C-alpha positions in Angstrom: 142.4 30.9 88.8 139.4 30.9 89.6 135.8 31.6 88.8 134.1 34.3 90.2 131.2 36.1 90.4 130.4 39.4 92.2 127.0 40.7 93.2 126.2 44.3 92.0 127.4 46.8 89.4 128.0 49.8 91.8 131.5 51.3 92.0 132.8 48.5 95.2 131.4 45.8 92.6 133.4 46.8 90.0 136.0 48.0 91.2 136.4 44.6 92.4 135.5 42.8 89.9 138.4 44.9 88.0 141.0 44.1 90.0 140.2 40.6 90.0 140.2 40.6 86.5 143.6 42.3 86.1 144.9 39.2 88.1 143.6 36.6 85.7 140.3 35.8 87.3 137.5 35.2 85.3 135.0 37.5 86.6 130.9 37.8 86.1 129.5 40.8 87.7 125.3 40.6 88.1 123.5 43.0 88.8 119.6 44.0 89.2 119.5 46.8 87.4 119.4 47.6 84.1 122.3 49.3 84.0 125.9 49.8 86.4 126.8 52.7 88.6 124.9 51.8 91.6 123.9 55.1 93.4 125.4 57.3 89.8 122.5 58.5 88.4 122.2 61.1 86.0 119.2 62.9 84.0 119.2 65.4 81.4 116.7 68.2 81.3 117.0 71.8 79.1 120.5 70.6 77.6 121.9 70.3 81.4 122.8 67.0 82.6 122.1 66.7 86.5 124.0 64.0 89.1 120.7 62.4 90.8 123.5 60.5 93.3 126.5 61.8 94.7 128.2 64.9 92.7 131.0 65.2 94.6 134.6 63.1 94.3 137.1 63.1 97.2 139.9 61.1 97.3 140.8 60.8 93.9 144.1 58.9 94.4 142.0 55.7 95.5 140.4 55.6 92.0 144.0 56.8 90.3 145.4 53.9 92.5 142.8 51.2 90.6 142.9 52.8 87.3 146.9 52.3 86.8 146.9 48.9 88.6 144.0 47.6 86.1 145.6 49.4 82.6 146.0 53.1 82.4 145.8 56.3 83.9 142.5 57.9 85.2 143.1 61.0 83.3 143.1 59.4 80.3 139.0 58.4 80.5 137.9 61.2 82.7 138.4 64.8 83.6 139.3 65.7 86.9 138.3 69.3 88.0 139.8 71.4 90.9 137.4 73.7 92.6 138.2 77.0 94.0 134.6 77.0 96.0 133.5 73.4 96.8 130.0 74.9 98.7 128.4 77.6 99.1 126.1 77.8 102.3 123.6 80.2 103.1 122.1 80.4 106.7 118.7 81.7 107.9 120.3 84.9 109.4 121.3 85.7 105.4 125.0 84.9 105.9 126.8 82.9 103.1 130.0 81.1 103.3 131.9 80.1 100.3 133.7 77.3 101.6 137.1 76.5 99.5 137.8 73.5 97.1 140.7 72.0 99.4 143.4 73.6 102.5 141.6 73.6 106.1 143.1 76.9 106.8 141.7 78.3 103.8 138.8 77.0 104.8 139.0 77.9 108.4 139.9 81.8 107.0 136.3 81.6 104.8 134.6 81.2 107.9 136.3 83.6 110.4 135.5 85.9 107.5 131.7 84.9 107.4 130.9 83.9 111.0 133.3 86.2 112.7 134.5 85.9 116.7 135.9 82.7 117.2 135.3 80.7 114.9 138.2 80.0 112.4 140.1 78.6 115.6 137.2 76.5 116.7 136.9 75.3 113.3 141.4 74.5 113.5 140.7 72.5 116.7 137.6 70.8 115.1 139.8 69.5 112.2 142.7 68.8 114.3 140.4 66.2 116.4 139.2 64.8 113.3 142.5 64.9 111.8 143.2 61.9 114.7 140.2 60.2 114.2 141.4 59.8 110.4 145.1 58.7 111.5 143.5 56.0 114.1 140.9 54.8 111.3 142.7 55.1 108.2 145.2 52.0 108.3 142.9 49.4 110.6 139.7 49.9 108.9 140.7 51.8 105.6 144.0 49.7 104.2 144.0 46.8 106.0 141.9 43.2 105.7 140.1 42.5 109.0 140.0 39.0 110.0 137.0 38.3 112.0 136.8 39.0 115.6 140.7 38.5 115.9 141.4 41.7 114.1 138.5 43.6 116.2 140.3 42.4 119.3 143.0 43.8 118.8 141.9 47.4 118.0 140.0 47.6 121.3 143.2 47.3 123.3 144.2 50.3 122.1 142.8 52.7 124.9 143.7 56.1 123.4 142.5 55.3 119.9 139.1 54.0 121.5 139.3 57.9 123.3 140.0 59.4 120.1 137.2 57.9 117.9 134.7 58.5 121.2 132.5 55.5 119.8 130.0 56.8 122.8 129.6 60.4 120.8 127.2 61.9 118.2 128.7 64.2 115.7 126.0 66.7 117.2 128.1 65.9 120.7 131.4 66.8 119.1 130.3 69.8 117.2 128.9 71.0 120.2 132.1 70.3 122.1 134.4 72.4 119.6 131.8 75.1 118.1 129.9 77.9 119.5 128.6 79.4 116.8 125.1 77.6 115.9 125.4 78.2 111.9 129.1 76.0 112.2 127.4 73.3 114.0 124.3 73.1 111.0 127.2 73.2 108.7 129.0 70.0 110.5 125.3 68.1 110.9 124.7 67.6 107.5 127.9 65.7 106.7 125.3 63.2 108.2 122.1 64.8 106.9 123.2 64.1 103.7 123.6 60.7 103.7 119.7 60.3 105.5 121.5 60.3 108.9 120.5 62.1 112.3 123.6 63.9 113.5 122.1 63.6 117.3 122.4 60.1 116.4 125.5 59.5 113.8 128.6 58.6 114.8 131.3 61.2 115.5 133.6 59.4 113.8 131.9 61.2 110.7 133.6 64.3 111.3 136.5 63.0 109.4 134.4 63.3 106.0 134.9 67.2 106.3 138.5 66.9 107.1 139.5 64.6 104.3 137.5 66.8 101.8 139.2 69.7 103.3 143.0 68.0 103.9 142.9 66.0 100.3 141.0 68.6 98.4 137.0 68.4 96.7 136.7 67.8 92.8 133.8 67.3 90.0 134.0 65.1 87.2 133.2 66.5 83.6 130.1 65.3 83.0 128.9 64.6 85.8 130.2 61.6 88.6 128.3 59.0 86.6 131.5 59.5 83.9 133.6 58.0 86.5 131.3 55.3 86.5 131.0 54.9 83.1 135.1 54.9 82.9 135.6 52.0 85.4 132.5 50.0 83.5 134.1 50.5 80.5 138.0 49.6 81.8 136.3 46.3 83.9 134.8 45.1 80.3 137.9 45.8 78.4 140.2 43.5 80.9 137.8 40.8 80.2 134.9 41.5 82.9 131.4 39.5 82.2 128.1 42.0 83.0 124.4 40.4 83.3 122.1 43.0 84.3 118.2 42.7 85.1 119.1 39.6 87.1 118.0 38.7 90.7 120.7 36.6 93.1 118.2 35.0 94.7 120.6 32.4 96.7 124.6 32.3 97.9 126.0 29.1 98.1 129.4 29.5 99.7 130.2 25.1 99.3 130.0 23.5 96.0 127.1 21.0 95.5 127.8 17.6 93.9 125.2 15.0 92.6 123.7 12.3 94.7 
């Protein structure tokens, strides 16, 4: 077994460390900050706790798999809460839209009830395209290893897949193609702006984000999403991962150095 150093105690670093430790490796995590969790921050005010980073959980199956393969079930550590309403949108004209926590059909119906016109049918068409994008990108980019240029070249020959992903189109382009209502286009825009991106420049493939939310569900974690980070940190330490906080990594040596 190997001695492994992981840089960063964000969710990705801790997940990687936990999986390696569960395989019997000796793992140490080096983190520049004084705590774990990366963007999963929180503050307390007036007796309430607020997430300062991400606040919504999608694809909980990913974390369920991680926790099962490193020990006990995820639900032994946190409570995942189903959402009847995932989002409430209020537009400049006073229109409000309550988006259900799961179900593309339910979301389309809610859009139609609030915005009227062809908005429901157009949203379904937009989600069908997003589903195709998800189908194309899920396995090669999320569920498979990439072995450098050879893997990317293999993907480049799938012309139909490239057309589906529309790499030359932006998220705004995609929204304008399928949607007429400017309020609905604004709703799609926020899937770029909430990560600090410009929908006029962000890739069209971001359309997969609302698809994932509506297809697989949007959830909260009791106590805030930082509780998920706490659970993962505790899981990692339980199976032997060592953490060092407040340290700076100045250099990464990929080759062993031997004394001359």
